[in-house]
C-alpha positions in Angstrom: -8.6 27.1 2.1 -9.3 25.8 -1.4 -12.4 26.6 -3.5 -13.6 23.9 -5.9 -16.9 23.7 -7.8 -18.8 25.7 -5.3 -17.6 23.6 -2.4 -15.1 25.1 0.1 -13.5 23.0 2.7 -10.8 23.5 5.3 -9.3 21.7 8.2 -9.5 23.4 11.5 -6.3 22.7 13.5 -5.1 23.6 16.9 -2.0 22.4 18.7 -1.1 20.1 15.8 -4.2 18.0 16.1 -7.1 18.0 13.6 -10.2 19.2 15.5 -12.8 19.3 12.7 -13.7 19.8 9.1 -15.5 22.9 7.9 -17.8 22.4 4.8 -19.4 25.4 3.1 -21.8 24.9 0.2 -23.3 27.6 -2.0 -27.0 27.8 -1.2 -28.4 28.7 -4.7 -26.7 26.5 -7.2 -28.6 24.8 -10.0 -28.2 21.1 -10.0 -30.1 19.1 -12.7 -30.0 15.9 -10.7 -28.3 14.5 -7.6 -26.7 11.7 -9.6 -25.2 14.2 -12.1 -23.8 16.3 -9.2 -22.3 13.3 -7.5 -20.7 12.2 -10.8 -19.2 15.6 -11.5 -17.9 16.1 -7.9 -17.2 12.5 -7.0 -13.5 13.1 -6.1 -14.5 16.0 -3.9 -17.0 13.8 -2.0 -14.5 11.0 -1.6 -11.9 13.5 -0.3 -14.4 14.9 2.1 -15.5 11.5 3.3 -11.8 10.4 3.8 -11.0 13.6 5.6 -14.0 13.3 7.9 -13.1 9.7 8.7 -9.5 10.8 9.5 -10.8 13.6 11.7 -12.9 11.1 13.7 -10.1 8.6 14.0 -7.6 11.3 15.3 -10.2 12.7 17.7 -11.0 9.2 19.0 -7.4 8.5 19.6 -6.7 11.8 21.4 -9.8 11.5 23.5 -9.0 7.9 24.4 -5.6 8.9 25.6 -7.0 11.8 27.7 -9.7 9.5 29.2 -7.0 7.0 30.2 -4.9 9.7 31.8 -7.9 11.1 33.7 -8.8 7.6 34.9 -5.2 7.1 36.2 -5.1 10.5 37.9 -8.5 9.9 39.6 -7.6 6.5 41.0 -4.0 7.0 42.3 -2.6 9.0 45.1 -0.2 11.7 43.8 2.2 11.3 46.7 2.7 7.6 46.9 1.4 6.4 43.5 -0.7 3.8 45.3 -4.4 3.2 44.6 -6.7 5.7 46.4 -10.0 5.0 48.1 -12.0 5.2 44.9 -9.8 2.5 43.3 -9.8 0.5 46.5 -13.6 0.4 46.7 -13.9 -0.6 43.0 -11.4 -3.3 43.3 -12.9 -4.6 46.6 -16.3 -4.7 44.9 -15.0 -6.6 41.9 -13.1 -9.1 44.1 -16.1 -9.6 46.4 -18.3 -10.4 43.4 -15.6 -12.8 42.0 -15.3 -14.6 45.4 -19.1 -15.0 45.5 -19.3 -16.2 41.9 -16.6 -18.9 42.4 -17.5 -19.6 46.1 -13.9 -19.0 47.1 -12.6 -17.3 50.2 -11.6 -13.7 50.2 -8.9 -12.1 52.4 -8.2 -8.5 53.0 -5.0 -7.1 54.5 -4.9 -3.6 55.9 -1.6 -1.9 56.9 -1.5 0.9 59.4 1.5 3.1 60.1 1.6 3.7 63.9 2.2 7.2 65.0 1.7 8.9 61.6 -0.7 11.5 63.1 1.9 12.3 65.8 4.6 12.7 63.2 2.4 15.0 61.2 1.5 17.0 64.3 5.0 17.3 65.7 7.2 17.5 62.6 4.8 18.7 59.9 3.1 17.1 56.9 6.3 17.1 54.9 7.8 14.6 57.4 4.6 12.6 57.3 4.9 12.5 53.5 8.4 11.2 53.8 7.2 8.4 56.2 4.5 7.4 53.6 7.1 7.4 50.8 9.4 5.2 52.9 6.6 2.8 53.7 5.9 2.6 50.0 9.5 2.0 49.2 10.1 5.1 47.1 
């Protein structure tokens, strides 16, 4: 941490990413005018502004990547990598609205794997998972 003209500032870091900026100001300092203080400390204020902007940019980037990953995880099946029910319903709603808007026909194809329950019951869920992977082409 560096001290400079009554203003102490430091970056708070964890795991290599900037998480925040800590600003401490002496509470009882005599300042003749706000304009004079800004003029004397203008480089400090520019630095603090630039550092704060950088913190928000980095945080926005990191949070955006995390949100994308969470969205992907919440809409895909871990076993097959296919869209799950949540993604299916959202896509169906969007396509239904598009078909209504453009007055175009809409088709829906559902595929069923015959005997999957029997395979799960007789050979176990690991065998059923293999059948699902084979149906997916993995």
